[in-house]
N, C-alpha and C positions, 0 to 999 in steps of 0.2 A: 187415752190415745197415745200418750208418750210411752206408757208401759207396753202397749201393743207393738209400737215401733221398735222398742228395745228388744222384745222377744223375737221379732222378725229379723232384726239385725244379727242377733246371736245365732239364729237358725241358719241364716245365709252364710255367716262366717264358718260355722261348723260344717255346713254342706260343702262349702268351697274347700275347706281343709281336707275333708274326707275324699272329695273328688281328686284333689291334687295328689293325695297320698296314693290312691289307686292308680292314677295315671303314672306316678313315679315308679310304682311297682312294675307296671307293664314296661316302662322304659328300661328297667333293669334287665328284664328278659330280652328285650330287643338288643341291648348292649351285649348280652351273652351270645346272641345270634351273630352279631357283627364279629365278635371275637372268634367264634367257630368258623365263620366264613374266611377270616384272615389266616387262621392257624391250622385248620383241619387238613391233614396230609392227603386224605382221600380226595377232598375237593380240589386241592392243589394239583393232584395228579390228573384229574379230569380236565382242569383248565389247561394244563400243559399239553394234553392230548389234543385239545381244541387248537391251541397255537400251532402244534405240529401239523395238524390237518390244514391250517391256513397256508402253510408253506408249500402244499401241493398245488396251489392255484398258479403261482408263477411258473412252476415246473410244467403244468399242463398246457400253458399258452406259449411256451418258449419254442423257438425254431430249433431243429437239430443243429449241432455244432458244425460250422463250416470245415471243409477239408482242405488242407494245404499239402501238396505233394511235390517232391523234387525227384527228378529222374536224370541220371547221368548215362549218356550213351557210351557203352564200352566200345562199340564200333560206330563212330560218328557217321551220320547220314550226310553224304555229300550233296550239296546244292550249288547253284550258280553263284550264290553269294558267299559260299564257304561251307565248311562242315558244321552240322548241328551237333553241339557238344552236350547240352543239357536242356532240361525243360522244367519250368516251375508252373504248377497248376493250382488254381484256387477255385473251389466249387461250393455251392450252397444248395441243399435240397429243400424244397418247399412242399409240405403235405398238401393234399387236395383241399380245395376251398371248403372252409367250415370245419376242418378236422381239429385245428387248434382251439377254435371257439368251443367245440363240443367237449374237448378234453378239459378246458378251463372251467366250463360250467359244471361238469361232473365233479371236479375237485371242489368247486365252490359249494355245491350242494352237500357234499360229504362233510365239509367244514361246518355248515349250518347244522347238520345232523349231530356232529360232535358237540356243537355249542348247546343244542337242546339237551343232549345227554348230561352235559355239565350243569345246566339249569335244573334238570330233574334231580341230580344228585344234591344240588344246593337246597332245593325245596324239601327233599327227604331229610337232609341234615337239619334244617330248621324245624321240621316236624319232630325229629328225634330229640333235639334240644328242648323243645317245648314239652314233649311227652315226659321226658325224664325230670324236667323241672317241676311239672305238675305232680309227678309221683313223689318227688322230694317234699313238696308242700303237704301232700296227704300223709306221708310218714311223719313229718314234723308235727302236724296236727294230731295224728294218732298218738304220738308220744305225749303230747300235752294233755289230751283227753284222758289217756290211761293214767298219767300221774295225778290228774284231778280226781279220778275215780278212786285211786289208792288213798288219796287224802280223805275223801268222803268216807270210805270204808274204815279208815283209821279213826275218824270221829265216831262212827257207829260202834267201833270196838271199844272206845272209851266209854260210850254210853252204855254198852252191854256190860262192861266191867263194873260201872257204877251201880247198875241195877242188879248185877250178880251179888254185890256186897250186901244189898238190902234183901236178897233172897226172892226178888220178884221174877227173875228169869233163870233159865237153866244155863249151865256152863257150856252146853252145846252151842248156844248162840255165839259165844266168843270164839269157839273153835271153827265154826262155819266162816266167820269173818276172816280168821287167820288163813283158812284154806283159799278163800276168794282173793285175799291180798297176795298170797304166794303165787297163785295162777297169774294175776295181773303183773307181778314183778317179773315173772318168767316171760310174759308177752312183751313187757317193756324192754327187756334185754334183747329179745329177738328183733323188735322194731329198731332198736339202736344199731344192731349189726346190719340190718337191711338198709338203714339210712346211710351208713358209712359206705356200703357196697355201691349204692346208687350214686352217691356223691363222687366216688372214683369214676364210675361210668360217665357221669356228666362232665367231669373235668377232662376225661379222655376224648370226649366229643369236641371239646374246645382245644385239645392238645396243650393243656396247661398242667401245672403241678397237681398230681393226683390227690394230694392231701389238702389242697387249697379249700378254704371255707367258701361255701356257696351261700349267697344272700337269698333267703327264701322268705316270702311274706307271711305275716301272721294270719291274714285273711285273703282268700283268693277272689279276685275279680271274676266277673262272668264275661267271657268273650262274646262279642257281637255275633249273632247268628249270620252265617253266610249261605244258608240254604233257603232261597226264596220259595221253593216248591220242588217237589220231587222231579217232575218232568223237566222243568227249566234247569235244575241242577245237573241232571244227567246230560242234557244237551250241552251245558257249559263244560262238562268233563270231556265229552267227545271233541269239542272244538279247541279247548285250551290245554289239555293234558300234554305235558312235555314229551312223554314217551311216544304218544301217537303222532305228534308233530315231527319228532325225530324220524319216525318210520316214513312219514310223507317225504321228508327231505332225502332219505335213503332211496326211495323209489324214484324221485326226481333225478338223483345222481345216476341211477341205473338207466334211466331213459336217455340221458346224455351219453352214457357209456355205450348204449346201443347205437346211437347216432355216430359216435366216434368209430365204433367197429365197422359200420357200413362205409364210412369215409376211408378207412384203411384199405378197403377192397378196391378203391379207385386208384388210378395212377398217381405217382408222385413226380413232381417236376424238378429237374436239376439244372441250374444255371452255373456256368463257369467260364473262366478265362485261362488261357495257356500262354506262357511267356517262354519262348525258345531262344536260347543263347547260341549264337552262331560264331564259329572261330574264323581265323584268317584263311581266305581262299587263295588259289594260285593267281587269280587276276587282280588281287588288291593287296596292298602292303600294310593296311592298318587293321584288318579284321573285318569279318562279315557284318552284315546288318542284322541285328536281332529282330525276331518276328513276334508281334503281339497279335494273337488270334482271338477275336471276340465276335459274337458270343459263342459259347458252347452250350447247347441245350440237349437235355436227355430226359427220358421218362422211365419209370419202373413199370414193368408189365406184370400185373398180379394174375399170373396164370393159375397158380395153385390156390383154388378157392376154398379148399377144405378148412383151413385154419381160420379164415375170415368168417365163414358160415358158423363155425364152432363158437367164435367170439360173440357173434350176434345171438346165437341160440343161448349161450351162457347168460348174457345180459337179460334176455327175455325171461329165462327160468328164474333168475334171481329176483326180477320184478314180481313174478308170481309168488315167489317165496315171501317177499316183503308184504305183499297183499294178504297172504295167509297169516303172517305174523301179526299184522295190524288187526285182522278180524279176531284172532285169538286174544290179543291184548285188549281189544274193546270188550269182548265177552268177560274177561277177567276183571276189568275195571267196572263193568256194570254189576258184576257179582259183589265186588268190594263196596261199590256205591250202595247197593241194596242193603248189605249188612251194616254199613255206616249209617244209613237212614234209620234202620231199626234201632241201632245203638243210640242215635240222636234222640229219637222219640222216647226210648226207654230211660235214658239219663234225665230227660226233662220230667217224665212222670215220677221217677224216683226222687228227684230233687223236691218236687211239690209234696210227695208223700212223706218223706222223712223230715221235712221242715215241720209238718203238722204232728207227726208221730213223736218227734223229739220234744216238741213243746208239751204235748200231752203227758209224755213220760216224766218230764221234769215236774210238772204239776202233781202227778200221781205220787212221785217219790217224796215230795214235800208233805203231802197229806198222810202218806203211810208212816213217815218218820214221826210226825206229830202224834198219830194214833199209837205208835209203838211206845212213845215216850209217856203219853198220858193214860192210855187204856190197855197197855200190855198186849197189843195185837200180835198176830203170828209173825215172827221175825223172818221166817222163810219167804213170806210174801214181800217183805222189804228187800231182801237180797235178790229175789227174782226180778223185781221192778228195777233195781239198780243195774242188773245185767242188761235189761232192756234200754235203760238210759244210755249205757255205754254203747250198746249195739246201734241204737238209732243215731247217736252222735257221730259214730264212725261211718255209718252208712250215708249220713247227710254229707259229710266231707268227701266220701267216695263218689257220690253222685255229682258234686261240684267238680271234682277232678275229672271224672269221666266225661262230663259235658264239655269241658274246655279241651280235653284231649280229642274228642270226636270232632269238634269244630276246627282244631288245628289240622286234623287229618283231612277234612274236607278242603281246606286251603291247599294242601299238598296235591290232592287229586285234581283240583282245578288249575294247578300250575301257578299258584299265587305265591 
């Protein structure tokens, strides 16, 4: 019983350590995303555009500036109180009821659309960071697997040389191994160059030092599936996608713009006061009595309707344009979603397939190596199986990478 408890304790400790390690690796990627969000200049530009759009809201609901005017009478107007010398006028124009509210709401909706554009750029940036990070993992694993295969071939070469000295094999076996090793070394150099190039691309997404070392895990975790079902997933994209929501806000802004255009065709009301300065008249010795006239009321008469009708028509046409854009974007997203769903299923199938194939290939190569050592079996079959080991190991890691990349892209499509 004590022995069983000891094994159980060891298992739980090892499981907890493995889980913590995977969780820590995921936290590293999340930290890279935070760094990208803080430093990426493209994302910063989108956020500044949103802040600039917010500044349109107070402009849209503000009254026109009041007008202050001063008039000096070159030829004073004579009155009983005395000559009118000058006049000071103050007036304020008030747009028709609801005009300012419509303008402010239109600006507010434009700002919301700008924010959703910023959110979409951020989601895309997070997907790009994840995608390149997973690609770096695949390249790192490819480098390691290729080095391990070179080491295995080197051991085969030593075995072939030993058997060549005893005359049990032909010198062709050793030459075949040298050719295989040369091919793998060339592939290793290419993988190293690709890794450096993608590392620069990753650091540029973060806007950090291009040569900075990226912390990449030795084993890749599997992202939690975010695709509950094809139909539900498509509905979630239509509801939550940032680009579609942004277009909805743009249409809302244009609806308020249409309202504002209709309000502009209504009269505007002007209220004002005039203060007239009166000089000394012939019947008084101290100067005339200044006159304060209040109120002065005026309205604008929108006789020329062409420009207002054009503004209304323009807003309506732009609404129709946005509706067409949304329909086109929805079709595009549905196509992307269909391809992503296909890639998701394919990556899952390949992951299961190459797990099994890799296991079988490793078993086969061990058997063939034993047969070659003891029974002098065909060395060509050993090399062929070693190529399959390399292929299946790489394909297994590619399937892991592709599955995580697809799941990251589904989060982007859903606006997460």
